[in-house]
N, C-alpha and C positions, 0 to 999 in steps of 0.2 A: 194056196197060191199067195195069199196075203202074208202068211208066215214065212214062205220062202223069200219074198221080196224084202221083208223086214230083216231076215238073216243076212241077205246079200248086202243091204245098206250098212248093217253093223260091221260086216267083214270089211267092206270098203273103207269105212271110217277108221277101223282099227289099222288097216294097211296104210292109210294116209297118215295117221298119227305116228305109226312106226317109222314111216319114211321121213317125216318132219324131225322126229327125235334123232334118227340116224344122221340126217344132214346136219342138225345142230351139233351133235356130238363130233362129227367129222370136222366141222368148222372150228370147234373148240380145240381139237387135237392139232389142226393145222396152225391155228393161231399160236398155240404153245410151241409148236415146232419152229415157227418163224421167230418167235421171241428168243428161243434158246439158241438159234443160229444167226441172230442178228449181226454178230460180230464178223460173220463170214460172208455176208451179203454186202457188196460195195457198189458204188457208182461206176466201177471200172470193169464190171463183168463183160461188157460188150466192147471194151476198148483195149484192155490190157491182158496179156498172157505172160506169166512169169513164174519162176521157181526160186523164191528167195532162199539164200543160204540160212541155215539154222545157227551156225556159229562161224566166227571169223578169227583166225590165228593172226593177230595184229602184227606179229613179228614178220610174217610173210607179206603183209599188206603193201608196204612200200615197193616191193619188187614183183608182186603178182601182176600179170598183164591186165586183168580186169576183175571187178567185183562180181558183176552179174550181167546177163544180157536180157533186155526187155524186148517183148514183141508187142507192138501197138498198132491200132488201125482206127479209121473213122468211117462210119456208114456212108457219109458223103465226103467228097474231097475237102480237106481242111489243112491249114497250117497249124501244126501242134507244137507246143513247147513242152518238152518232157524233162522233168527234174528229178534227181535222185540225191538223197542225203542220209546220213546217220547223225541226227542231232547230238551235239556234245562230243562227236568224234571226227566227223568230216565236214568240209564245206559242202555247199550245194553245187552239183554239176548239172548243167542244163544244155540241151540241144534243141534246135528248132528244125522240124522236118515236115515236108509235105506227106500227108497220110491219106489213104483211100481205103476201100473195103478189104483189101488184102493186107495181111499182117506184114510189117517190116521190122527188122531186128536192129537193135543198137546196143553195143556194149558200153558199160558205164564203170568208172572207177573215180568216185569223187575224191578230190584232194584232201589230205589230212588237215585238221585244224593247226597242226604243228607237232613238234617233237614232244611237247608236254602231253598231248593226247595219248601217245604211246606210254610215256613214263607213268601217267596217272593210273595205269592198270597193274603196275608192278606189285603194289602192296596188296590190293584185293584179289589179284590174279585173274579176275573175270568180272564182267558187269553186264547186266541186262540192258538192252538198247532197242531202238526201233529203226527199221530200215524203211524210209519214207519215199513214196513215189507220188508225184503230182503231175497232171497233164492239163494244160490250158489251151483253149482254141484262140489263137492270135487274131483270127479274122472276126472274132466276136468280142473284141476288147479284152482278151485275156480271161474269158469265161472258163471256170474250172469244170472240166468234164470228167475228171478222175482225181481222187485224193484218197490214198490208202496207205497202209503201213503193215509191216510184218515184224514179229519179235525176232531178235537175233542176240546171241550171246557173244560178247567181245572177250576174247581170251588174251591174257597178258602177252606182251612182246617177248617174254622169256620162254613161252611155250614153243617147243619144236615138236611138230608131228612128223616123225621120221618117214612114214609111208602111209598112204591110204589108198583104197580102191579107186577113188576118183582121179587123183593126181599122180599116183605112182610114187616114185622115189623123190622125196623132198630134200635129200642131203645137200644138193647144190645151194639151197637157201642159207646154209651155214656161212657162205661168203658174206651174207648180210650182217652177220655177227662180228665180222672183221672190220673194225672201225678206225682206219689209220688217221683220220682227221680229228678224232675225239681229243679233248683237252688232256685227258689222262695219258694218252699215248704221246702227245707232245711233251708232256712232263717226263714220261718214261725215257724217251729218246734223249732229252736233255740230261738226264741222270746217267744214261749210258755214255754219252760223250764225255761227261765229267769223269767217269770211271776210267775211260781210256786215257784221258789226259793225265791222270794221276799215275797210271802204271802202263804205259804203252808197251813195255817189254812183255807183258802178259798177253798181249793181243797182236802178235806178229809185227810189233813195232809200228802199229797203225798211227799215222799222224792225226787222224780224225775219222769220224764216220762219213763215208762217202758212197755207200751203196755199191753199185757196179762201176762207178767212176767212168760213165760213158763207155762201158765195155772194156775198160783197161784193168779193172780189178782182177787179181789172181783168185783162184779157188781158195787158197789159204787165207787171203784177206777177207773173203766173204765168210768163211767159217769163223774167223776171228771176230767179226762184227756180230754174228749171231751168238757166239759164245759170250760176248760182252752183254748182250741183251739178257741172256739167261742168268749170268752172274749178278746183274743189277737186280733182277727180280728175286734172286735167291738171297743175296747178302745186303741189299739196300732196302728193298720192299718187304723182305721176309715173307714172300708169297709161299704159301704151303699148298701142297697137293692134297685133295680130299678123295680118297678111294671111292669110286662109284662105277657103275657099269652103264655105258651109253647103250641106247636101244636102237642103234643103227640097223636098218633093214627090217625093222618090225613095224607093224601097224600099231604104233604106240606113241604117246606124247611124253615129253620130258622137259623140265625146266632147265634152261641154259642161260646163264647170266652174260650180259655184255661186259666188255673190259671195264667200263666205268663202274658197273655194279660191284665188281670184284676189287678193283684197285682203290676205290673210294672208301672201302671198309677199313675200320681201325685194325682188324686182324685179317688181311686178305687171304682168302682160301678159295680154291677152285678145283673142280674135277678136271679130268684130262682134257676134255674138249674145250673147257673154259680157259685153262692155262695155254692151250694150243692157240686159240684165237687171239689171246693177248699177244703172244710172241709173233703170230702171223701179222697182226696189225702193225707192230713196230717194224717188222721186216718190210711190209708194203710201204710204210711211211718213208723208208729209206730208198724207195724206188726199186726194191728187189722183188723176186717172185716167190711168194710163199705157197705152200700146199698143206691142206689138212689131210692127214693120212688116217683112213678109217679101216679098222679091222674088227672082227666080232667083239663087241663089248668095250672097245678102246679106241682112242685117238692120240696121235702125236704129230709132230711138226716135220715138214719137209721144206727144203729151200733149194732153188736152183743155184748152182755155184757159178753161174755166169749169165750175161745178158743174152747170149746166143740161145735161140729156141731149143736147140738140141743139147744144151748144157746138162751135165749129170746132176742128180739131186743128192743132198746130204740130209741126214735126219737127226732130230733131237727128241729124246724121251723126256717129256715135261713132267712125268710122274716122279722124276728125280728131284723135283722142287720140294724136298723134305728136309733140307739142311745138310750142309757139308759137301755135297757134290757140286762140282763146277761145270761150266758149259762144255768144256772139252770132253769131260767124262760122259755127260749127257749125250753128246754127239756120237761118241763111240757106242753107247748103249742103244741109241736110236738106230744106228746102222745095223747093229747086230740083230735088233728086233725085226727090222724090215726083212733082212735076209732070212731070219728064222721062219717068218710066215711064208715066204716064197719057197723055202725048202720043204715046208709042210704041205705045199700045194695050194696055199691060200694067197690069192693075188690081192694085195691091199687096194682099197678104193682111194684114189687121189682126187681131192677137190682142188683144182687149179684156180686159185682166187682171182688171178688176173684174167684168165679165160672167162670166168663167170662174170666179171665186170663187163667184158665185151658182149656177153649174152644178156646183159641187163640186170644182173644181180648186184646192186650197189650197197654201200655201207648203210646200216640202219640209221646212223646219225653222222 
């Protein structure tokens, strides 16, 4: 009996020791887990629900409706000040809202720090940044109840993502690359006017550049003005076309320069979509209606030949910017190319720049 009692005590002691050891081991594992995941535990877990973007195409940023939507709440009714920013890229945007136990949603798009914030990414093409969210309780003297951030990659304004599963077709954003108020386009239009003044007989005897002339310009006068833009780029700027394939319609990204990137170069060179947006910017600067024509692998220019919404379009093949060919010939080639695609059963995609302005796609600068 005595032996059984002693054996039972030993067994109980062993069991107790094992339990203590197991508990200590478990606490150690849990402590290591918490340490390893400390970066993911925040004061916001009961306040904020969000899905921060992992990358931002900054060329889209000026024209996209919002950056992200936050969902926030308070266990007890409170007046919360919610702030969002990307330090070094945007200003801080704040809203003050009544919050309760039920989540409420708010879209945010903090204003850019300025054009320099976009230009700074052109060289490196991308930069790591932090998307910061802060929430203060205004009824408690601005007490911080949430302060968190998430990593985000900022991609250069030159990157165009043609299509993606989340947003679909991004081609309309090309209207943002058409920058009629840029200083390089002001200079270009001035050079075009000087060319016409020197040889008006080459341009339907135009007295000056006047766009649609309040609806009075003839179709020939419109063609002549666009021809003069092409000739100025060809023979004054010596702009050259660089053969490349655009990735329109694909889930793919591609570098596309702004007009100022191309025309400020000592040896200006651009692929089809870049030379097209340069001409489109000059056309829009004159108050006329440009179109970016997209076909598989290629882009060229379309221009409405009158102010009337139903006016026919004419086309210019900007790949002719390789020396020797003038605007009138490029106009013929553009028309032939457009008709050729239609004859093959391919309907070119037209980006109506003026219509996109009305939908909120404004020049990037």
